[in-house]
C-alpha positions in Angstrom: 62.4 87.0 60.9 65.1 87.1 63.5 65.4 90.1 65.9 69.1 91.0 65.7 68.8 93.3 68.7 67.5 90.4 70.9 70.3 88.1 69.7 72.9 90.8 70.4 71.4 91.5 73.8 71.5 87.8 74.6 75.1 87.5 73.5 76.0 90.6 75.6 74.3 89.1 78.7 76.2 85.9 78.1 79.5 87.8 77.9 78.8 89.6 81.2 77.9 86.3 82.8 81.1 84.7 81.6 83.3 87.6 82.8 81.5 88.1 86.1 80.6 84.6 87.2 82.8 82.1 85.4 86.0 84.1 84.9 86.4 86.5 87.8 90.1 85.4 87.7 90.6 87.4 84.5 91.7 90.8 85.5 90.8 94.0 83.6 94.4 94.6 82.9 94.6 91.1 81.3 91.6 92.0 79.1 93.2 95.3 78.1 96.5 93.6 77.2 94.9 90.9 75.0 91.7 92.6 73.7 92.1 96.3 74.1 89.0 96.6 76.3 87.9 95.6 79.8 84.8 95.6 82.0 85.2 99.4 82.6 85.3 100.0 78.8 82.0 98.0 78.5 80.5 100.2 81.3 81.6 103.3 79.4 80.1 102.0 76.2 76.9 101.1 78.0 76.7 104.6 79.5 77.3 106.2 76.1 74.5 104.0 74.6 72.2 105.0 77.4 72.9 108.7 76.8 72.3 108.3 73.1 68.9 106.7 73.9 68.1 109.7 76.2 68.6 107.7 79.4 70.5 109.5 82.2 73.2 107.2 83.7 76.3 108.0 85.6 79.6 106.1 85.6 78.8 104.2 88.8 75.4 103.1 87.6 76.9 101.9 84.3 79.6 100.0 86.2 77.1 98.3 88.5 75.1 97.2 85.4 78.2 95.7 83.9 79.8 94.2 87.0 76.5 93.0 88.5 77.3 94.8 91.8 78.7 98.1 92.9 82.3 98.5 91.5 83.8 98.9 95.0 82.3 95.4 95.9 83.8 93.9 92.8 87.2 95.3 93.5 87.2 94.1 97.0 86.1 90.6 96.0 88.0 90.0 92.7 90.6 92.6 91.8 94.2 92.0 92.5 97.1 94.5 92.3 98.7 94.4 88.8 102.0 92.6 88.7 105.1 94.2 87.2 104.8 91.7 84.3 101.2 92.8 83.7 102.1 96.4 83.8 105.0 95.9 81.3 102.7 93.9 79.0 100.0 96.6 79.2 102.6 99.3 78.3 103.8 97.2 75.4 100.3 96.6 74.1 99.5 100.4 74.3 102.7 101.1 72.3 101.7 98.5 69.7 98.1 99.6 69.3 98.4 103.3 70.0 
């Protein structure tokens, strides 16, 4: 019998590796425009799951789990200022999807 939780956890770890090691060029705003979620959303969902399981975790701890490093370090290494085009696309995506 297959342990779905183990498979889901493995897929989640692979997603994080892909976003944080292989595609650091993909900005959070790009993810928000195209998919409606970003690394910060994943951190929020992770923190919510921790709380549901009775595990105390704050926003910074959750972001470090998702980014693989403190968020400030990630921002300094990888995050660029959003372009006017990205901001316009983000606004349009928000209007389309509420």
